[in-house]
C-alpha positions, -999 to 999 in steps of 0.1 A, spaced: -381 -676 -309 -386 -647 -298 -364 -612 -302 -351 -589 -280 -372 -561 -280 -347 -541 -267 -318 -542 -295 -349 -527 -322 -355 -498 -291 -316 -494 -292 -310 -489 -329 -344 -466 -333 -325 -443 -307 -294 -448 -318 -307 -443 -357 -285 -410 -364 -258 -416 -346 -253 -452 -367 -259 -434 -401 -232 -408 -395 -210 -437 -385 -217 -458 -419 -209 -425 -436 -176 -418 -422 -166 -452 -423 -176 -452 -464 -153 -423 -466 -119 -436 -454 -103 -449 -482 -97 -486 -483 -93 -502 -520 -76 -537 -513 -40 -533 -505 -46 -496 -492 -67 -503 -460 -41 -490 -438 -62 -454 -426 -95 -476 -425 -74 -503 -400 -59 -477 -375 -93 -459 -376 -113 -496 -364 -88 -502 -342 -93 -476 -326 -132 -479 -323 -124 -514 -311 -105 -498 -280 -131 -475 -273 -155 -502 -274 -139 -514 -245 -121 -550 -260 -87 -564 -252 -55 -572 -273 -64 -546 -298 -40 -544 -328 -35 -543 -363 -22 -578 -366 8 -589 -387 -17 -594 -421 -32 -558 -416 -62 -567 -395 -75 -545 -370 -84 -568 -343 -97 -573 -311 -106 -599 -279 -137 -600 -258 -129 -624 -231 -162 -632 -216 -150 -662 -198 -118 -666 -191 -117 -702 -178 -125 -708 -216 -98 -707 -245 -123 -713 -274 -134 -683 -295 -161 -671 -316 -146 -651 -346 -168 -620 -358 -158 -608 -390 -166 -582 -417 -138 -570 -444 -132 -535 -444 -117 -530 -482 -136 -517 -511 -136 -537 -549 -129 -505 -566 -107 -473 -561 -130 -449 -559 -122 -410 -568 -111 -392 -538 -125 -375 -517 -152 -400 -512 -185 -384 -503 -218 -404 -493 -249 -385 -507 -284 -394 -497 -312 -401 -528 -345 -411 -527 -338 -432 -497 -307 -447 -508 -270 -441 -493 -247 -437 -526 -210 -444 -525 -186 -471 -538 -183 -494 -503 -214 -480 -488 -229 -518 -487 -203 -539 -497 -185 -541 -472 -195 -504 -449 -229 -515 -439 -208 -549 -423 -186 -533 -407 -210 -508 -390 -235 -538 -383 -207 -550 -360 -200 -522 -346 -234 -513 -337 -233 -548 -319 -205 -541 -299 -222 -506 -287 -253 -525 -279 -240 -551 -256 -214 -524 -237 -245 -501 -235 -267 -527 -227 -245 -547 -202 -251 -578 -220 -234 -611 -205 -221 -634 -231 -214 -668 -228 -181 -674 -251 -155 -655 -259 -151 -635 -292 -123 -621 -313 -135 -592 -340 -119 -591 -366 -117 -565 -396 -101 -579 -426 -82 -568 -453 -78 -585 -488 -112 -598 -494 -119 -584 -527 -103 -594 -559 -66 -600 -559 -65 -597 -521 -74 -634 -519 -91 -633 -486 -57 -631 -474 -70 -603 -441 -92 -643 -432 -62 -663 -440 -40 -645 -417 -65 -644 -387 -69 -683 -396 -29 -688 -397 -29 -667 -364 -61 -686 -345 -79 -712 -363 -67 -737 -336 -90 -722 -313 -121 -709 -333 -152 -729 -329 -172 -712 -353 -174 -680 -375 -196 -653 -381 -189 -634 -409 -212 -600 -418 -212 -590 -456 -227 -564 -476 -263 -576 -492 -289 -587 -490 -308 -591 -460 -319 -626 -450 -291 -642 -469 -278 -672 -455 -246 -685 -470 -237 -720 -468 -210 -730 -489 -184 -713 -510 -179 -713 -549 -148 -730 -557 -116 -705 -574 -87 -706 -591 -75 -672 -604 -42 -668 -620 -22 -654 -652 -12 -666 -685 22 -649 -697 33 -655 -735 70 -646 -747 85 -652 -780 116 -654 -793 120 -634 -826 144 -628 -853 130 -591 -858 98 -577 -847 90 -550 -876 54 -557 -886 62 -557 -923 97 -570 -924 94 -597 -904 60 -607 -910 55 -641 -902 73 -640 -866 55 -653 -834 29 -632 -823 25 -631 -787 -13 -616 -790 -20 -634 -816 -9 -669 -798 -27 -658 -764 -63 -649 -787 -60 -687 -797 -54 -699 -762 -85 -685 -752 -106 -689 -783 -97 -729 -776 -104 -725 -743 -141 -715 -750 -153 -741 -770 -145 -767 -739 -174 -785 -722 -187 -756 -695 -205 -785 -665 -232 -772 -644 -228 -744 -619 -192 -736 -633 -179 -704 -651 -149 -693 -662 -135 -656 -672 -106 -641 -693 -100 -600 -688 -72 -580 -685 -54 -589 -717 -25 -571 -728 5 -569 -752 24 -550 -776 40 -517 -777 36 -499 -810 10 -506 -842 42 -513 -862 60 -535 -843 52 -577 -835 44 -579 -800 68 -609 -783 47 -605 -747 10 -610 -739 -6 -615 -708 -38 -618 -693 -57 -628 -662 -82 -659 -661 -103 -669 -631 -119 -704 -629 -154 -708 -602 -171 -742 -597 -196 -756 -572 -177 -787 -576 -137 -786 -571 -133 -816 -596 -146 -793 -624 -123 -769 -613 -92 -791 -617 -107 -806 -654 -105 -770 -666 -73 -765 -655 -61 -792 -672 -79 -784 -700 -59 -749 -702 -30 -766 -698 -31 -787 -727 -43 -759 -746 -15 -738 -737 11 -765 -741 -6 -767 -779 7 -732 -790 38 -730 -769 67 -748 -782 102 -739 -795 108 -707 -792 75 -699 -776 74 -700 -739 46 -697 -710 40 -692 -678 10 -700 -659 12 -685 -624 -20 -692 -600 -23 -658 -583 -52 -671 -554 -74 -703 -549 -105 -716 -529 -116 -749 -526 -150 -754 -527 -165 -762 -492 -203 -766 -474 -218 -773 -444 -253 -791 -446 -279 -769 -445 -296 -785 -414 -264 -776 -393 -271 -762 -359 -255 -727 -370 -280 -721 -399 -314 -734 -379 -308 -713 -354 -298 -681 -377 -333 -691 -402 -353 -690 -366 -340 -657 -357 -346 -643 -390 -384 -656 -388 -387 -636 -357 -378 -606 -372 -405 -614 -401 -374 -618 -423 -376 -645 -451 -339 -661 -453 -324 -681 -479 -298 -701 -487 -269 -688 -510 -237 -700 -524 -210 -677 -527 -174 -663 -521 -167 -643 -491 -144 -643 -462 -164 -672 -452 -150 -692 -478 -113 -695 -455 -129 -714 -423 -156 -730 -441 -128 -744 -463 -109 -755 -430 -136 -774 -418 -148 -745 -389 -187 -738 -387 -194 -707 -410 -224 -684 -415 -220 -656 -437 -252 -633 -429 -260 -600 -452 -261 -566 -434 -285 -544 -459 -302 -541 -488 -279 -533 -519 -274 -523 -552 -250 -519 -577 -219 -533 -556 -186 -535 -570 -194 -504 -590 -190 -469 -584 -226 -466 -588 -229 -487 -556 -259 -478 -533 -281 -491 -505 -316 -491 -491 -313 -462 -457 -351 -477 -443 -345 -514 -442 -307 -511 -429 -316 -506 -389 -335 -540 -393 -303 -555 -408 -285 -544 -381 -311 -562 -359 -309 -589 -376 -273 -593 -371 -272 -589 -334 -303 -611 -327 -282 -640 -345 -252 -633 -328 -270 -636 -293 -290 -664 -304 -258 -685 -314 -241 -675 -284 -273 -688 -260 -279 -719 -281 -251 -732 -298 -235 -759 -284 -196 -755 -281 
């Protein structure tokens, strides 16, 4: 498979503009649940690039359409999430040092968003006539307890006529995500009834923090299957050093490539929870987010065409299992490929950075794969 040299030429000519766009988008704050300003900016970009039906949808995503074949009611979704994992100090400033751009969100996922906008700019300037119709979706709430709510909203509104999904992510170039890890994210709250709470006079009354610690400790002894993980975090409880706490809480997360292992984790946690929470001790286990483990065969045409295109660009493809917006359509049985648009480091931290010199290659990869799938992937 050969690649289109005009893409490479276009990107070199637009290099300064692309890097300016990358910085401009990154410097718009967009922590999860607070993406409104960035989504309005991206909606304006979609309008300027000639898309139709541009809107901020019911979930808060910036969405637009490319109608290339009006007689066909089916669409391909090209997506990139616009939120960031952390709330960065304001103002956000992108700094360049030693061949890297530094700023929280510069890689995850400003790189992906900018790559999608560059694709739209290329097909407009080069007057490319695509075969398929496209929905472009810049999503909210991909990170953390956002629980991919933006993509879930897109699927609720559009899944019945989406044939396949190209999800553009942060890192690394050559990444081909074929499967999603199953997840359960939740919150445990322990509440106790006490006669009194003085740490001296009422010693022996139920201590919610101790009970929660015992639950976590017992769970840490369970057998962990291969390719499965658990985490307990954000433990809170108590109001004073000399008061016995009557309430404590924590967040928990289970992940596995095997959905049965996640279900087993949940059963074990409930059993341990019940062991300690009897009588006047109450427990509330709230499920905050779930993702079902899902995958496509590695020889599916969407992956074969993707890899062939990467190899033509001298990019070494590699399969990766992970958690991205692509989880949602995959779990619905919609063929989905997630691509890495840049080479990035220290993502989900305030020390996040990405390579400058390889970024144009990352964008060239994204554009080339979209065009190859448009041409070769059967409806």
